[in-house]
N, C-alpha and C positions, 0 to 999 in steps of 0.2 A: 500940402498945408503944414504950416510949422506945428512942432508939437506943442506949443504953448496955446496956439488957437484951437487945435484938436482936443487938447484937454479941456478947454473952457466950453466947447461945444458939446463934448460928452457930458460935462457937469451940468449944463443947461438941459440937455436932454434927460439926464437922470432926474433933475429937479422937476422938470415937467411931468415925468411918469410917476414920480412920488406925489406930486400934487393931484394927479388924476386918480391915483389909488386911494388916497387917504381923504382928500377934500371933495373932489367932484363926484366920485362913487362911494364915498363914505365907508370904505373897506370891503365892499360887496365882494371883490375879488381876492381878498385876503382871507376869507374864511370867517365862520361864525364867531370865532374868538376875538378877531380884530373888530368886527362890528360891535360886539358886545362891549368891548374895551372903549371904543370910541364913544359910543352912547353913554355909558357909565361916566365916561370923563366929561361929556358935555351936557349931562342931565339938568344940572343946576341952572344953565342958561338957555335951555333948549326952548322953552316957551317964549322968552324974550327974543330969540334970534327967529323963531318961526312967526311970531305975532298972529296967532290964529284969530280968525274973525268969528266971535260966538254967534252973531246973528246969521252969517252964512252957513255955519255948521248947523245951526237949528233949522234953516230952511231946506238946504241941500242934502243933509244927513239924517237928522232925527226925525224932521216931519215925514219924509216919504217912507222911513221904516216903520213908523208908527202906523201909517196907512196900510203897509203891507201886511201888518200883524194884526190888524183889526179882525175881530172874531175869536182870538185867543185870550182867554181870559187873564193869564198871567204868562206872557211869553218870555222865552229864555234866549237871551242873545249873548254870543261870544265874539269879543273883538280881538282878533290875533295880532300881535305885534302892536299893542295897544299904546305903547310909549308912555307919555304923561296923562294918558286917560282922555284924550280929546274926544273920542266918539261915546264912550260911556257916560261922561259928563254931560255931553249935549243930550244924550238920550234921557238921562235921569232928570234933566231940567224941564223935560216935556211933561205937562201936566197930565197928558192923556196915556202916558206910559206907566204902567203898575207892574211891570214884570221884574225879572232878574237879569243882571249883567256880569258876565265874567270878562275881565280884562287880563290878557295874557301878554307876557314879553319876557324876552331873554335877558334884559337888562335890569338888574334889581334897582338901582339908583334910579331910573326912569320911573319904574313903579313906585318908589318912594315919593317922588313928586306927585304922582297920581293920587296916592293914598292920602297925602297931606291935603290936597285940594277937595277930595270927595268926603272928608270928615264933616263938613257943614251940610252934606245932602242926606237924604233919607237913606235907610239901609236897603241893601238889595244890590249891592255892587261887590263882588269878590275879586280880589287881585291875585293872580297866579304867576309865580316865577317860573317859567318853563319855556323851553324851546318849542317853537310853533310847528316843527316839522314831525312831532309825534304828540298829537294832542291827548291829555288825559281825561277823555270822556268817553262814556258808553256809546255804542252806535245809535244813531238816530234819535238823539235827545234833545236837540236845540232847534227853535224855531227860526233862528237867522244867525248867520256867521259873516262877519265882516274882516276885512284886512286893507288898511289904507296905507299907501305910500311905502310899502314894505315887501310885496311879493319879489321885488327884484333883488332883494338881500338874502333870499333863501338859496342855499346851494342847489337845491332840487325843487324848483317850482311846481313841477308836476305833481310830486309827492305831497307838497303842501296843500295843493287844491284837492287832491285825493282825500287827504285826511279831514278837509273842511267839509267835502261832500258826505264823507262817512260819518260824521257827528250831526249832520242835519237831518231832521225829520222829514218825511214825504210832505212835499208841497212848501218846504222851506225855502228861505230867501238867502242868496249869497250876494254880498256886496264887496266889491273890490276895486281898487284903482289901478290904472295902467299908464305907465309913462308915454308921452308922446313929444313930438318935436324935437328940439335939441337935447333934452334931458334924455331921450330914448336913444338918440346917436351916441351919446357919451357911454351908454351901457350894453354894448354889443354882446348877444348871447344871454342877455338877462331881461331886458325889455322886450315885450311881445308887440308885434304888429297888432292892429285891431282885428284883422281877419285871421291872423295866428291864434290869438286868444280865444276869439269866438268859436274857432273850429275845435281847440283843445276843450273848452267847455262842453260842447256838444258831444265831443268824444267821451267824456266823463259822465254823460248822461243828463246834463243840464238842459233846460228848455227856456223858451222866452228870454234870450239874451239880449240885453239892450245896453247900448253904449250912450252916455251922455258927457257933454263937455263939463269939466270942472277944474278950476283953477288954471294957471298959465300952462303947466307942463303935465296935466293929468286928465284923464277921463275916468269918470265912475262907470263901472260895469255891474249891471244888475242881471242876476240869473235865478231861475227857479229849479227847485228839484222837482220831478214829476209826482203827481199826487195832489190830493187835497188837504190843506193845513186845517185841521179841526182843533177844536179846544179840548183840553184836558179834563177829565171829570174830577180828578184830584192832582192838581198842580205839585210837582215833586219838590222836596227840600233840595237846594242846590248842592249840598255835599253828597247827596245820593248818586249825582250824575258823574262823580269823579271816580277815577280808576287808579289803583295803586300801580306805581311804575315797577315794583319789585315782584308782584305775584299776579297781577292783572285783575285782582277782585275789584268788583264794582261796589260803589258806596262806601264812603269814609265817614267816620263818626267825630264829632266835634268833641275834643277834650280840653282840658285846661292849658295844655302847651301846644296844641295844634290839632291837626286832623289825623285820625289813626285808622288804619287798616285792620278790620276784625279778624282775617285769615292770617297775615303774617306779622301782625303787630307793628308794622312800619309807621314810624311817626313823622309827619311833615310839619314842622314848626311854622308858626305864624309869628312873623317879625315885622313890626312897623304896619301891621294891618295886612300882609302879604303872606300868602301861604307858599311856602318853600318847597317847590317839587323839582327843581332843576338839579339839585345835588342829591347824592345818595341819602335816604332818609335814616334816622336813628331808629332805635327800638323803644316801644312804649312799655314801660314797666310800671304797672298800677300799684303803688306802694299801700300796704294796709294801713289803715287809720290807727293812730295811737290809742291805746286802751286808757 
């Protein structure tokens, strides 16, 4: 093969690999920083590109979740890798849901889009800027945990699922999506087979694992943690369920500039309606009032 032809062939191959790494797999094999950069970069146009169907989200996501949580007076739900708030917004629009929703994501700009869209809805949604592989919650505090179109982007999917299980109450529901078909073939080592994911969830202690077709290249996977999901006598304040990333203390206090840890005075600022827990916190200094 002539040098010019070889060079062109190598260039085409390199371009193909780059397209696969950046576009087709959205940076999944390049690490969390690359994923975060790409989603920050595309946040403003994300909803326009995805063109979510609100009717389908209400039917396939919000309504089944509400049915699963009946009997709990004020259910608490966490959506891991929430993006622009697709599931929290669908759930908050359901008139039967009267609980609290946490939307967590590693992309701050995606959360900004979610926060802007949620301004017109009732309070009860808290946006958290945080990596989904170490959830800032006390053990067994949530009634449901969801993670849609995102599991394949975590460098350690098993660890992420273990974290979701840890923060779920007994009898709590997990809802995740799993790639299938061509999309799954494009992400070797990241996408699960249906049998493989089912086996992993059973290994992690889940029961009643059920797979349902959803969208073109995804399935919805429902699983339940053993036990009976009972209502709380006194539904907790949402801030009380959060843990400090510095000292591990549970329960943060809302102050004028953000959430504060009582033990170590770590301050997690609230910016654009988003609790910033991804970066190292500042310290809270309660200035005395002027005389």
